[in-house]
C-alpha positions in Angstrom: 0.3 21.0 -12.0 1.9 17.6 -11.2 4.2 16.1 -13.8 3.5 12.6 -15.0 6.2 10.2 -14.1 8.0 8.5 -11.2 8.4 10.1 -7.8 10.5 9.3 -4.7 9.2 9.6 -1.2 11.2 12.1 0.8 9.3 12.3 4.1 10.2 9.9 6.8 9.1 11.7 10.0 5.3 11.0 9.7 5.4 7.9 7.6 5.4 4.2 8.2 7.3 3.7 4.9 11.0 4.6 4.7 12.4 7.3 2.4 13.4 6.3 -1.1 10.6 4.1 -2.3 9.4 4.9 -5.9 5.9 5.7 -7.0 4.2 6.2 -10.4 1.8 9.2 -10.5 -1.3 8.2 -12.4 -3.6 11.3 -12.3 -5.8 13.6 -10.3 -9.2 12.9 -8.9 -11.8 15.1 -7.1 -13.9 14.2 -4.1 -17.5 14.6 -5.4 -18.8 16.0 -2.0 -15.9 18.2 -0.8 -14.1 19.1 -4.1 -10.8 18.1 -2.5 -8.1 17.3 -5.0 -6.7 13.8 -4.7 -3.6 12.3 -6.2 -3.8 8.7 -7.5 -0.6 6.7 -7.7 0.9 3.2 -7.7 3.7 2.1 -5.4 6.5 0.6 -7.6 7.3 -2.4 -5.4 5.8 -5.7 -4.5 4.5 -6.3 -1.0 3.7 -9.9 0.0 0.3 -8.9 1.5 -0.7 -7.6 -1.9 -0.3 -11.0 -3.5 1.6 -9.6 -6.4 -1.2 -7.3 -7.6 -1.1 -3.6 -8.5 -2.5 -1.4 -5.8 -4.0 2.0 -6.7 -3.5 4.4 -3.8 -4.5 8.0 -3.2 -3.7 10.9 -0.9 -4.7 14.6 -0.7 -2.9 16.9 -3.1 -1.2 18.9 -0.3 0.3 15.8 1.3 1.6 14.6 -2.1 3.3 18.0 -2.8 5.1 17.8 0.6 6.1 14.2 0.7 7.2 13.3 -2.9 9.8 14.6 -5.3 9.8 14.2 -9.1 12.4 11.8 -10.4 11.6 11.6 -14.2 9.4 10.0 -16.8 10.8 6.5 -16.2 12.6 4.5 -13.5 16.0 5.8 -12.6 19.0 4.0 -14.0 20.3 1.4 -11.5 23.7 2.1 -10.0 26.3 -0.5 -10.9 27.4 -2.1 -7.6 30.3 -4.4 -7.8 
């Protein structure tokens, strides 16, 4: 079972996105033809090419389990940098 909340990307070897970006887990889906489990999520950042819109993303369940770690129900508290 995947916990609802915010996740941090931990895999940098096979990814074009660096480690540390945050993502909101939304839910599970199933491929109607193959029965493959798919994780649906939203990246918690703004990319200029997205024109400020929310982008739903998905990936196979096994990839999610390997590449993301649970942070908590909400965004982490920012570190006070002086």
